[in-house]
N, C-alpha and C positions, 0 to 999 in steps of 0.2 A: 450545533453538533458537539459542543463541549470543548471547542478550542478557544483560546484566549484572544481571539481577534475581535476587532471592533465590530459592532452590529452591522450586518449586511455584507461583511467581507468573508470570503472563503480563502483558505490557504492557497489554492490554485491561483486566485487573483494576485496574490503577492508574488508568486513565482512566474506567472505568465504575463502579467500586465504591468509590472513595475519595471521602469527603465533606469538608465544611468547608475548613479551611485547606489541607490536602493537595491537594484538588481545585483550589483556586485557584492553588496553586503549580504544579501540573502543567499547568494551562491556560496560565499565563504562560510556562512553559518551552516548551510546544508553539508558542505564538504567537511567541516569540522565535526558535525554530528556523525557523519558516516565513518570518518576516521576513528573517532573516539569509541563508537560502538564496536568497530572492528577490533580495536585494541583492548577495550575494557569490558564490553558488554553493555547492554542498554541500562541495566539497573545501577550502574556506577556513574552515569552521566549526570552532571550538574550544569546549570545555566552558567555559572562563572567559568567552568572548564571550557564550555563551548565558546563563550565570549573571548576568553584568552586565546584559544586556538584559532578562532576566526579573526582575531585582531579588531574586535569591536567592543564597545562599552556594554557591560552586562545589562544596564538599564534598557538598552535597545532591544535586547532579546526578551527580557521580562515584559516589556510593553507589548510585544507581539504575541507572546505565548503564555506568560504568567508562570509556567513551571516546566520542568524538563519533560515530564510525562506527556503533557499536552503537545509540546514541541515534537516529540518523537512520534506521537500518533499522527500529527499533521504531516510529518515527513514520510511516514509509512504510506500515507495516501498519495503523496506527491510522487513517490518512487514508481508507481504503476499508474501512469497518467490516465485519469478517468475520462479525459476528453479525446483520447486517441481513438482512431477508427477501429471498430471491431471487424473481424473477418466477415465478409459478406459476399460470397460467391453465388448465392442462391441455393446452395446445398447446406441445409442446417446442420446435418451430421458432420460434414467436412469442416464447416465453420466452427462448430463447438470443439471439435478435436484440435483445430489450429489454435483456438483460444486457450484450451487446456494446456497445449504445448507451450504457449507463450507464458502462462503462469508458472509452469515447471521450470522453464528456462530462466525466467526472472528470479525465482526464488532459489535457484541452484547457485546463485551468486551469494556467498556467505553473508556479506553485509546486508543484502536485501532481506535475507531470512531473519537476520538479527533485528533489523528495523521492524519487520512484521511482528516478531515476538514482542518487541518493546511497545509497538503501537497497540497490540492486543492487550498487553498488561496495562497500558495507560488508560485504555477505555474502561477498565473495571467492569462494572455491572451493565454498562450501556454498550450499544453496538458501536464498534470502532468505525471510523470514517472509511477505512479500507474495506471492511465488510460491507458497509453501506454501498460503496461503489461496485463491489462484486455482485451484490444483490441487484443493482440496477442493470448491470450487464446481463445477468442471468435472466432477468425479466424481459430484456430485449430479445434474447434468444427464444424464450418461451413464446413471446408474441409471434415470432416468425414460424413457430411450430404448428400454428393453427389449432392449438388446444391439445396437442399430443402429450405435452408435459408442462409443468408450471415452473416458475422461477425458483421456488423452493426445491423442486425436484432437481434442478440443475445444481443448486447449492449442495444438496444432500448427496448427490451421486457423482458429481464431477469435482466441485470445488473442495468440499470437506475432506475427501481422501487425500487430495494434494496438500492441503494446509496441515492435516494431521501429520503427514510425513515431513513437511517443512519444520514443524515444531518438535516432533518427537523422534523422527527417524531421518534426519537430513541426508545421511549417507546413502539412503535408498532412493533418492529422487531420480537418479539416472535409470532406475529399474521401472519407473512408472510407464505403463502402457495407457496413454490417454484415450486411445481408441476403445479399449476395454471399458473404461468409465463411461464413455459416450454410448457404447453399445448397451450397457446396463440401463442407461437412461431410456 
């Protein structure tokens, strides 16, 4: 998926399955990236800056990610954990609305929005890891709908308007009516 991890490894593996010193190093790197993005924006972040802020050797960061853009893309994915449980009350409409509210709430935090923007920019022409995860979640909701809508319909009518506002109109996130998006779906 375009990140600089060793074959067969996912970024989530690094954050969820690593223990001891490695977990502490990864936590400090993640914290450093979040702080630097909040201070300077994602375009100004470099591996040496992150390494210095995290108190680690820059070669450790390069080994894991290769470049700052890939690192930010991976961290954008991590920020909204793809392994978390999706709402599942048996009412697809209510579950979709709760999921959409979760997205709005998450991206209402400025650093989360900045990491999303950085991750999307890092993905370039390919699908970002974060979008890949949202697509999988949308497909899961579509499967519950019994054919009433597709995963792409969920992306187009629920996720896309939220992400548009995160990227271009972040001050309007509090105005989003997630029920209206779900009703349109």
